[in-house]
C-alpha positions in Angstrom: 0.0 0.0 0.0 1.4 3.4 -0.9 0.7 6.7 0.9 0.4 10.2 -0.3 0.9 13.3 1.8 -0.6 16.6 0.5 0.5 19.7 2.4 1.1 23.4 1.6 3.9 24.0 4.1 6.2 21.8 6.2 7.5 23.4 9.5 9.4 22.2 12.5 7.6 21.0 15.7 7.8 24.4 17.2 6.0 26.0 14.2 8.8 28.5 13.7 8.8 27.9 9.9 12.1 26.1 9.7 12.2 22.5 8.7 14.7 19.6 8.2 13.8 17.5 5.2 16.1 14.5 4.5 16.1 12.6 1.3 17.4 9.1 0.6 19.8 8.5 -2.3 16.9 6.8 -4.0 14.6 9.9 -3.9 13.2 10.7 -7.4 11.3 13.5 -9.1 9.0 13.3 -12.0 10.1 15.1 -15.2 8.3 18.2 -16.5 6.5 16.2 -19.1 5.6 13.5 -16.5 7.0 10.7 -18.6 10.2 9.9 -16.7 11.7 10.0 -13.2 15.2 11.0 -12.2 17.3 10.6 -9.1 17.1 13.9 -7.1 20.3 13.5 -5.2 22.4 12.6 -8.3 21.2 15.8 -10.0 22.3 18.2 -7.3 25.6 20.2 -7.4 27.8 18.8 -4.6 30.2 21.8 -4.5 30.6 25.3 -6.0 32.7 28.3 -5.5 33.0 31.9 -6.8 36.6 33.0 -6.5 38.4 36.4 -6.5 41.3 35.3 -8.7 43.7 38.3 -8.6 45.6 39.9 -5.8 44.7 38.0 -2.6 42.8 34.8 -3.7 39.6 34.6 -1.8 36.2 32.8 -1.9 33.5 35.3 -2.7 30.9 32.6 -2.0 30.9 28.9 -1.9 29.1 25.6 -1.0 31.1 22.6 0.3 34.4 24.4 -0.2 36.3 25.0 3.0 39.3 26.9 1.6 41.0 28.2 -1.5 44.7 28.4 -2.1 46.8 30.3 -4.7 49.4 27.8 -5.9 51.0 30.1 -8.5 49.9 32.4 -11.3 46.7 30.9 -12.8 46.7 27.8 -10.6 44.2 27.4 -7.7 43.4 24.6 -5.3 40.0 24.3 -3.6 39.6 22.0 -0.6 36.2 20.4 0.0 34.4 20.4 3.3 33.0 17.0 2.5 35.1 14.9 0.1 34.0 13.2 -3.1 34.0 9.4 -3.3 36.4 9.5 -6.2 38.9 12.0 -7.7 37.0 12.8 -10.9 33.9 14.8 -10.3 32.2 16.5 -13.2 33.3 20.1 -13.3 31.9 23.2 -15.0 33.9 26.5 -15.1 33.1 30.0 -15.8 35.2 33.1 -15.8 35.1 36.8 -16.6 36.8 36.6 -20.0 35.8 34.4 -22.9 39.5 34.5 -24.0 40.4 32.4 -20.9 40.0 28.7 -20.6 40.0 26.7 -17.3 40.9 23.1 -16.7 41.3 20.6 -13.9 45.0 19.7 -13.5 44.8 17.1 -10.7 42.8 13.9 -10.6 44.3 12.1 -7.6 42.7 13.6 -4.5 38.9 13.4 -3.7 39.4 16.1 -1.0 40.6 18.8 -3.3 40.5 20.1 -6.9 43.3 22.0 -8.5 42.4 24.0 -11.6 44.2 26.5 -13.8 43.3 29.4 -16.0 44.9 29.9 -19.4 44.8 32.7 -21.9 44.3 32.3 -25.6 48.0 31.5 -26.1 48.0 28.8 -23.4 49.9 30.9 -20.8 48.8 30.7 -17.2 46.9 33.9 -16.1 45.1 35.1 -13.0 41.4 35.8 -13.7 39.7 38.5 -11.6 36.6 36.3 -11.1 36.1 32.7 -11.8 33.7 30.0 -10.7 33.6 26.2 -10.5 30.6 23.9 -10.0 31.1 20.2 -9.3 28.7 17.2 -9.6 29.5 13.7 -8.4 29.1 11.4 -5.5 30.2 12.4 -2.0 32.0 10.0 0.2 
């Protein structure tokens, strides 16, 4: 027998408006067209960061990134608060200049990701603002 819960709002026991909703790894959602289901947890970004990439390297904002380090010109390492289960999460980069490209340069540590920014000629450069988003399985 299956059950269905229909509510407008979920709040904590005290009624203060906050709530803690936990999802299992098997939680699914129905597609916009209603024809397929997808795993909700698999589709979530597991980490992201917006980085000030020139001068003093700093996190502008982040999720699941505990620190950022300036390794050298154009090379940055982000350390995760919660590590990935493997060393190859899917990464998406963005930066302030379309002339720059970004790439992952390490693939051996699920607790960090090292990435670099290159100009059109392939030289390492600092980018004033860059961002990285990661998808994958957490440990």
